[in-house]
C-alpha positions as CSV (number, residue, x, y, z in Angstrom):
1,M,203.2,-118.5,25.8
2,N,199.9,-117.2,27.7
3,L,200.1,-120.6,29.5
4,I,203.4,-120.0,30.4
5,I,202.9,-116.6,31.7
6,R,199.8,-117.5,33.5
7,L,202.1,-120.8,35.0
8,L,204.8,-118.2,35.8
9,I,202.8,-115.1,37.7
10,T,201.3,-118.8,39.7
11,A,204.4,-119.8,40.7
12,V,205.5,-116.0,42.1
13,V,202.5,-115.4,44.0
14,A,202.9,-118.5,45.6
15,Y,206.2,-118.1,46.3
16,T,206.1,-114.5,47.8
17,I,202.5,-115.4,50.0
18,P,204.5,-117.5,52.3
19,Y,206.3,-114.4,53.8
20,V,202.4,-113.3,54.9
21,L,201.2,-116.5,55.5
22,P,203.2,-118.7,57.9
23,G,201.2,-121.6,57.6
24,I,202.8,-122.3,54.3
25,H,206.3,-123.0,53.2
26,F,208.2,-123.7,50.2
27,D,212.0,-124.4,49.6
28,G,212.4,-122.7,46.8
29,F,211.6,-121.1,43.6
30,S,211.9,-124.2,41.7
31,T,209.2,-126.2,44.2
32,A,206.7,-123.2,43.9
33,V,207.3,-123.7,39.9
34,V,206.2,-127.5,40.4
35,F,203.5,-126.2,42.3
36,A,202.3,-124.0,40.0
37,I,202.3,-126.8,36.9
38,V,200.9,-129.7,39.4
39,L,198.2,-127.0,40.2
40,A,197.0,-126.1,37.0
41,I,197.0,-130.3,36.3
42,L,194.9,-130.9,38.9
43,N,192.5,-128.1,38.7
44,L,192.3,-129.4,35.3
45,I,191.7,-133.0,35.8
46,V,190.2,-133.4,39.6
47,K,188.4,-129.9,40.1
48,P,185.9,-130.8,38.0
49,V,185.0,-134.4,39.3
50,L,185.7,-132.0,42.9
51,S,183.0,-129.4,42.0
52,I,180.1,-132.1,40.2
53,L,180.3,-134.3,43.1
54,G,180.4,-130.8,45.3
55,L,177.4,-129.4,43.4
56,P,174.1,-130.2,45.8
57,L,176.9,-128.6,49.0
58,T,177.9,-125.5,46.8
59,I,174.0,-124.7,46.0
60,I,173.2,-125.5,49.4
61,T,175.7,-122.6,50.5
62,F,175.4,-120.1,47.9
63,G,178.9,-120.8,46.2
64,L,181.1,-121.0,49.1
65,F,181.9,-124.8,49.4
66,A,183.9,-124.3,46.0
67,L,186.3,-122.3,48.1
68,V,186.6,-125.9,50.2
69,I,188.0,-127.3,47.2
70,N,189.8,-124.9,46.0
71,A,191.5,-125.8,49.8
72,V,191.3,-129.6,48.9
73,I,192.7,-129.1,45.7
74,I,195.7,-127.1,47.5
75,L,196.5,-129.8,50.2
76,L,196.1,-132.1,47.1
77,A,198.9,-130.9,45.4
78,E,201.0,-130.4,48.6
79,K,200.8,-134.3,48.4
80,F,202.1,-134.3,45.2
81,V,205.0,-131.5,45.4
82,S,207.9,-132.3,48.0
83,G,209.4,-129.5,49.1
84,M,205.8,-127.8,49.8
85,H,204.0,-128.2,53.3
86,V,201.0,-126.8,54.4
87,D,200.2,-126.8,58.2
88,G,196.7,-127.7,58.1
89,F,193.5,-127.0,56.5
90,W,192.7,-123.5,57.2
91,W,196.1,-122.4,56.0
92,A,194.9,-124.3,52.6
93,F,191.9,-122.2,52.8
94,I,193.5,-118.8,53.0
95,F,196.1,-119.6,50.8
96,S,193.6,-120.5,48.0
97,I,191.7,-117.6,48.2
98,A,195.1,-115.4,48.6
99,L,196.3,-117.0,45.3
100,S,193.0,-116.8,44.0
101,L,192.5,-113.2,44.2
102,I,196.1,-112.1,43.3
103,T,196.8,-114.4,40.5
104,S,193.0,-113.2,38.7
105,L,194.3,-109.4,39.2
106,L,198.0,-110.2,37.9
107,N,196.7,-112.6,35.0
108,G,194.4,-109.6,34.1
109,I,197.0,-106.9,33.7
110,F,200.3,-109.1,32.3
111,A,198.3,-112.2,30.3
112,S,197.4,-111.4,26.9
113,K,193.4,-110.9,25.7
114,D,194.6,-113.8,22.7
Protein backbone atom coordinates (compact mmCIF):
# COMPACT_ATOMS: atom_id res chain seq x y z
CA MET A 1 0.00 0.00 0.00
CA ASN A 2 2.88 2.33 0.81
CA LEU A 3 4.27 1.89 -2.72
CA ILE A 4 0.94 2.85 -4.27
CA ILE A 5 0.71 5.96 -2.09
CA ARG A 6 4.24 6.99 -3.08
CA LEU A 7 3.50 6.44 -6.78
CA LEU A 8 0.30 8.48 -6.55
CA ILE A 9 2.08 11.29 -4.73
CA THR A 10 4.77 11.32 -7.42
CA ALA A 11 2.12 11.30 -10.15
CA VAL A 12 0.14 14.18 -8.61
CA VAL A 13 3.27 16.27 -8.06
CA ALA A 14 4.57 15.51 -11.57
CA TYR A 15 1.19 16.47 -13.02
CA THR A 16 1.00 19.78 -11.13
CA ILE A 17 4.60 21.00 -11.55
CA PRO A 18 4.11 21.83 -15.28
CA TYR A 19 1.66 24.55 -14.22
CA VAL A 20 4.71 26.34 -12.78
CA LEU A 21 7.38 25.07 -15.19
CA PRO A 22 6.34 25.69 -18.80
CA GLY A 23 9.09 23.42 -20.18
CA ILE A 24 7.41 20.21 -18.97
CA HIS A 25 4.27 18.85 -20.64
CA PHE A 26 1.90 15.99 -19.75
CA ASP A 27 -1.10 15.02 -21.89
CA GLY A 28 -3.13 13.97 -18.86
CA PHE A 29 -3.07 12.54 -15.37
CA SER A 30 -2.85 8.98 -16.68
CA THR A 31 0.38 9.96 -18.42
CA ALA A 32 1.70 11.27 -15.09
CA VAL A 33 0.84 7.93 -13.45
CA VAL A 34 2.72 6.04 -16.18
CA PHE A 35 5.61 8.48 -15.72
CA ALA A 36 5.67 7.78 -11.97
CA ILE A 37 5.83 4.02 -12.61
CA VAL A 38 8.55 4.36 -15.25
CA LEU A 39 10.50 6.73 -12.99
CA ALA A 40 10.32 4.22 -10.13
CA ILE A 41 11.61 1.43 -12.39
CA LEU A 42 14.43 3.61 -13.76
CA ASN A 43 15.39 4.70 -10.23
CA LEU A 44 15.52 1.05 -9.24
CA ILE A 45 17.53 -0.27 -12.19
CA VAL A 46 19.37 2.50 -14.08
CA LYS A 47 20.11 5.09 -11.39
CA PRO A 48 22.41 2.84 -9.31
CA VAL A 49 24.48 2.07 -12.41
CA LEU A 50 24.76 5.75 -13.33
CA SER A 51 25.60 6.62 -9.72
CA ILE A 52 28.45 4.13 -9.63
CA LEU A 53 29.79 5.26 -13.00
CA GLY A 54 29.49 8.91 -11.98
CA LEU A 55 30.94 8.44 -8.49
CA PRO A 56 34.24 10.20 -9.26
CA LEU A 57 32.40 13.26 -10.63
CA THR A 58 29.99 13.17 -7.70
CA ILE A 59 32.90 13.23 -5.27
CA ILE A 60 34.69 16.03 -7.16
CA THR A 61 31.52 18.16 -7.29
CA PHE A 62 30.62 17.43 -3.65
CA GLY A 63 27.47 15.58 -4.65
CA LEU A 64 26.10 18.06 -7.18
CA PHE A 65 26.59 15.61 -10.05
CA ALA A 66 23.80 13.53 -8.49
CA LEU A 67 21.43 16.28 -9.63
CA VAL A 68 22.66 15.78 -13.19
CA ILE A 69 22.01 12.04 -12.87
CA ASN A 70 18.45 12.82 -11.73
CA ALA A 71 17.92 15.04 -14.78
CA VAL A 72 19.23 12.29 -17.06
CA ILE A 73 16.77 9.84 -15.47
CA ILE A 74 13.93 12.32 -16.18
CA LEU A 75 15.04 12.62 -19.82
CA LEU A 76 15.26 8.85 -20.09
CA ALA A 77 11.76 8.48 -18.64
CA GLU A 78 10.52 10.95 -21.26
CA LYS A 79 11.72 8.55 -23.98
CA PHE A 80 9.61 5.72 -22.54
CA VAL A 81 6.44 7.71 -21.77
CA SER A 82 4.41 8.88 -24.73
CA GLY A 83 2.40 11.96 -23.86
CA MET A 84 5.20 13.56 -21.85
CA HIS A 85 7.61 16.12 -23.25
CA VAL A 86 10.57 17.93 -21.71
CA ASP A 87 11.87 20.97 -23.61
CA GLY A 88 15.53 20.39 -22.72
CA PHE A 89 18.12 19.37 -20.19
CA TRP A 90 17.72 22.44 -17.97
CA TRP A 91 13.96 21.95 -17.73
CA ALA A 92 14.60 18.33 -16.74
CA PHE A 93 17.15 19.54 -14.19
CA ILE A 94 14.75 22.02 -12.61
CA PHE A 95 11.88 19.52 -12.79
CA SER A 96 13.96 16.83 -11.06
CA ILE A 97 14.87 19.19 -8.22
CA ALA A 98 11.27 20.33 -7.75
CA LEU A 99 9.93 16.78 -8.00
CA SER A 100 12.45 15.48 -5.47
CA LEU A 101 11.82 18.22 -2.94
CA ILE A 102 8.03 18.20 -3.12
CA THR A 103 7.63 14.41 -3.19
CA SER A 104 10.03 14.03 -0.26
CA LEU A 105 8.00 16.49 1.75
CA LEU A 106 4.66 14.90 0.87
CA ASN A 107 5.92 11.33 1.35
CA GLY A 108 7.07 12.34 4.81
CA ILE A 109 3.59 13.64 5.58
CA PHE A 110 1.35 11.04 3.91
CA ALA A 111 3.31 7.79 3.55
CA SER A 112 3.25 5.48 6.54
CA LYS A 113 6.43 4.74 8.44
CA ASP A 114 5.88 0.94 8.33
